[in-house]
C-alpha positions as CSV (number, residue, x, y, z in Angstrom):
1,M,-13.7,23.4,-1.5
2,S,-14.5,22.0,-4.9
3,S,-13.2,18.5,-5.1
4,K,-11.2,15.9,-3.2
5,S,-9.1,12.9,-4.1
6,T,-8.2,10.1,-1.6
7,M,-5.6,7.3,-1.7
8,T,-7.0,4.2,-0.1
9,E,-5.2,2.1,2.5
10,H,-3.8,-0.6,0.2
11,I,-0.2,-1.7,-0.5
12,T,1.6,-3.7,-3.1
13,L,2.3,-7.4,-2.8
14,S,6.0,-6.6,-2.6
15,A,5.4,-4.4,0.4
16,A,3.1,-7.0,2.0
17,S,5.6,-9.8,1.5
18,K,8.2,-7.8,3.5
19,L,5.7,-7.2,6.4
20,L,4.6,-10.8,6.5
21,G,7.9,-12.4,5.8
22,V,6.7,-14.5,2.9
23,T,7.4,-14.4,-0.9
24,V,5.3,-12.5,-3.4
25,R,4.6,-15.9,-5.1
26,S,3.0,-17.2,-1.9
27,L,0.8,-14.1,-1.6
28,R,-0.4,-14.6,-5.1
29,K,-1.2,-18.2,-4.3
30,W,-3.1,-17.2,-1.1
31,S,-5.0,-14.7,-3.1
32,D,-6.0,-17.3,-5.7
33,E,-7.1,-19.7,-2.9
34,G,-9.1,-17.0,-1.1
35,K,-6.9,-17.0,1.9
36,L,-5.8,-13.4,1.2
37,K,-8.2,-10.7,0.2
38,T,-6.9,-8.5,-2.6
39,I,-8.2,-5.9,-5.0
40,R,-7.1,-5.1,-8.6
41,T,-5.9,-1.8,-9.9
42,E,-7.0,-0.5,-13.3
43,G,-3.7,-1.9,-14.6
44,G,-4.6,-5.4,-13.2
45,H,-2.1,-5.3,-10.3
46,R,-3.0,-6.8,-7.0
47,R,-3.2,-4.7,-3.8
48,V,-3.6,-5.7,-0.2
49,A,-5.5,-3.8,2.5
50,V,-3.3,-2.9,5.5
51,A,-6.1,-4.3,7.7
52,E,-5.8,-7.6,5.9
53,I,-2.0,-7.6,6.7
54,H,-2.9,-7.0,10.4
55,R,-5.4,-9.8,10.3
56,L,-2.8,-12.3,9.0
57,Q,-0.3,-11.0,11.6
58,G,-2.8,-11.5,14.4
59,V,-2.3,-7.9,15.4
60,E,-5.2,-5.9,16.9
61,Q,-5.4,-2.8,14.7
62,K,-5.3,0.5,16.5
63,E,-7.9,2.9,15.5
64,R,-6.5,5.6,13.3
65,T,-8.0,9.0,14.3
66,V,-5.3,11.6,13.5
67,T,-5.2,13.8,10.4
68,L,-1.9,15.6,9.6
69,A,-2.7,18.9,8.0
70,Y,0.2,20.4,6.0
71,C,0.3,24.0,4.8
72,R,3.1,25.9,3.1
73,C,4.0,29.0,1.2
74,S,7.3,29.9,-0.5
75,T,8.2,33.3,0.9
76,H,7.5,35.6,3.9
77,K,5.7,38.1,1.7
78,Q,3.1,35.3,1.2
79,E,2.6,34.8,4.9
80,E,-1.0,36.2,4.8
81,N,-1.9,33.7,2.1
82,L,-0.4,30.9,4.3
83,E,-2.7,31.9,7.2
84,R,-5.7,31.8,4.9
85,Q,-4.6,28.4,3.6
86,V,-4.4,27.1,7.2
87,G,-7.9,28.4,7.9
88,R,-9.4,26.7,4.8
89,V,-7.7,23.3,5.5
90,L,-8.6,23.3,9.3
91,E,-12.2,24.3,8.4
92,H,-12.5,21.3,6.1
93,C,-11.0,19.0,8.7
94,T,-13.3,20.3,11.4
95,K,-16.4,19.8,9.1
96,Q,-15.2,16.2,8.6
97,G,-14.9,15.7,12.3
98,W,-11.2,14.9,12.1
99,Q,-8.8,15.2,14.9
100,T,-6.1,17.3,13.4
101,E,-2.4,18.1,13.9
102,L,-1.1,21.2,12.0
103,F,2.2,21.4,10.2
104,K,2.9,24.8,8.6
105,E,6.0,26.5,7.3
106,I,7.5,29.0,4.9
107,G,9.9,27.4,2.4
108,S,10.3,26.5,-1.3
109,G,8.5,23.5,-2.6
110,L,11.7,22.6,-4.4
111,N,13.5,22.2,-1.1
112,D,13.0,18.7,0.4
113,N,14.9,19.7,3.5
114,R,12.1,21.7,5.1
115,A,11.8,21.2,8.9
116,Q,8.0,20.7,9.1
117,F,8.0,18.5,6.0
118,K,10.6,16.2,7.6
119,R,8.5,16.2,10.8
120,L,5.5,15.2,8.7
121,L,7.4,12.3,7.1
122,T,8.4,11.0,10.6
123,R,4.9,11.3,12.0
124,V,3.3,9.4,9.1
125,V,4.7,6.1,10.3
126,D,2.8,6.2,13.6
127,D,-0.2,3.8,13.8
128,D,-2.7,6.5,15.0
129,V,-2.4,8.5,11.8
130,A,-5.3,8.1,9.3
131,R,-4.5,10.6,6.7
132,V,-2.5,13.6,5.4
133,A,-4.6,16.6,4.3
134,V,-3.3,19.4,1.9
135,E,-5.1,22.1,0.0
136,F,-3.1,21.5,-3.3
137,K,-0.6,18.8,-4.3
138,D,2.3,21.3,-4.6
139,R,1.9,22.5,-1.0
140,L,3.7,19.2,-0.2
141,A,6.2,19.4,-3.0
142,R,6.6,20.8,-6.4
143,F,7.8,17.5,-7.7
144,G,7.6,13.9,-6.3
145,F,4.0,14.1,-5.0
146,E,3.2,10.5,-6.2
147,T,6.3,9.3,-4.4
148,F,5.0,10.8,-1.2
149,V,1.6,9.1,-1.8
150,I,3.3,5.7,-2.2
151,Y,5.3,6.3,1.0
152,C,2.2,7.1,3.0
153,R,0.2,4.2,1.5
154,N,2.9,1.8,2.7
155,F,2.0,2.8,6.2
156,G,-1.7,2.7,5.6
157,V,-2.1,6.4,5.5
158,D,-4.4,8.2,3.1
159,V,-3.5,11.4,1.3
160,V,-6.4,13.9,0.8
161,V,-6.1,16.8,-1.6
162,L,-8.8,19.4,-1.1
163,E,-8.5,21.2,-4.4
164,D,-7.4,19.8,-7.8
165,V,-6.5,23.1,-9.5
166,A,-4.3,25.8,-7.9
167,P,-5.2,29.5,-8.3
168,K,-3.3,31.8,-10.6
169,E,-1.3,33.3,-7.7
170,F,0.5,30.0,-7.3
171,E,2.1,30.5,-10.8
172,Q,3.9,33.5,-9.4
173,E,4.9,31.5,-6.3
174,F,6.3,28.8,-8.5
175,A,8.3,31.4,-10.5
176,D,9.7,32.7,-7.2
177,D,10.8,29.1,-6.3
178,I,12.6,28.8,-9.7
179,I,14.3,32.2,-9.3
180,S,15.5,31.2,-5.8
181,L,16.8,27.9,-7.0
182,V,18.7,29.5,-9.9
183,A,20.2,32.2,-7.6
184,S,21.3,29.6,-5.1
185,Y,22.9,27.4,-7.9
186,S,24.6,30.5,-9.5
187,G,26.0,31.5,-6.1
188,R,27.5,28.1,-5.6
189,M,29.0,28.0,-9.1
190,Y,30.6,31.5,-8.8
191,G,31.9,30.6,-5.3
192,R,33.7,27.5,-6.7
193,R,35.2,29.6,-9.6
194,G,36.4,32.2,-7.1
195,G,38.0,29.5,-5.0
196,R,39.8,28.1,-8.0
197,K,41.1,31.5,-9.0
198,K,42.5,32.1,-5.5
199,K,44.2,28.8,-5.6
200,V,45.8,29.6,-9.0
201,K,47.1,32.9,-7.7
202,T,48.5,31.2,-4.6
203,D,50.3,28.6,-6.7
204,E,51.9,31.3,-8.8
């Protein structure tokens, strides 16, 4: 594996205010007074560590030990590639000493109604989950990856991407996803037209 990117366990002041039941203005004041530990993003925005929220809530933080490994391919003809992907991701998790739960499936990255992906979204909210691990960003979704990261971050969960650049074979897989999407859309359109024609004939 060549490189990794990790999203730290910090949330926005807006998210923190909802968890603590106070206004964002109060949180800014606490930060200025040193009562609330915050960090600054490159853009100058404040972020609060989830552990800091737990400290203010007086909640004993449960140790996060579970890594959710998600693997996906688009079609059944790529199933062998999926198994190799699973092997690489699990190998990395094992080397890191992470306790891992595997989520794998065959389905288009353009489809957000995937069964295992929905299971993953549900599992992320549990307080024993430390991180989500994927080989490439588009294994989770073709679009909306940053939204997924924000979702996880709000629950104190990291997102670890093992590789920054996808291999050439993923370009063909993406093309297959687009073709599948166009075919599905075309089928629906022709189906609607056929229904309208039948209705016109019936009316006549």
